[in-house]
N, C-alpha and C positions, 0 to 999 in steps of 0.2 A: 367611851374608850373601853376596849373590852378589859375585864378586871384580870383576866388571864394573863393578857399581854402586860399588864402593869406588874402582876405577881412575877412574871419571868423576867423582866427588866430589873426589877429591884431583887432578886435573887442572884441574878449574874452579878449586879454591883458590888454584893459583899461576898461572892463566893470567895473561897480561898483557893480555887483552881487557877493557874496563872493565865492558862487560855481562857478563861471566862473574862478575867480582868483586862487582858488585852483586848478581847472585842468589845467590852465596853468602852474603854480608852479609845478605840478607833471609832467608834459610834459617835462619842462626845467630841471628837478632833473633827470628823467629817461633818457633823452637824452643827458643830460651834457653840455648843450648849452642854451643861452637865446633865447626866440622866435625870437628875431631879426636876430640872427645868424642861426637859423634853417630856417627861410624863405630866408635868403641870400642864403644858401646851396641848398636850393629846387629850387630856381630861377637859380643856376648856373647849377643844373641838368637838368632843363628845356631848358636852352641854348645848353648845349651839346647834349642833344636828339634831338633838333630842327636843328642842324648842321648834326648830323649823318643821320636825316630823309632826309635832303636836298641833302645830297651826294649820299644816296640810289636811289633817284629819278632822278639823273642826269644819263646820257648816261653812259652803262656799259663800255664802253673802257676806262673811266678814273679811276685812281686809288682813293681808298677812302681815305679820311684825316680826322683823328679824332684829336681832340684837345687834 
C-alpha cells in the first residue's frame, strides 16, 4: 500500500476539521469497517501483492507460491 495513502487516511481520521471527520465517517459506513481496519486490510493486500511480484521476478523454473 502506498505510505502516502495511509498517512492521508490517518490524518483525515484525526483531523479537527468537521468535513474531514464526515468524510471518514462516510467511508467507514460505506465500507463497513473502521479506518484502522481498512488500513490493515490495505496493508495485507500490499504484502500479498509484493510476494506475488517477488515470485514473478524469480526464475521461471520455480513454481509460483501464493499466500
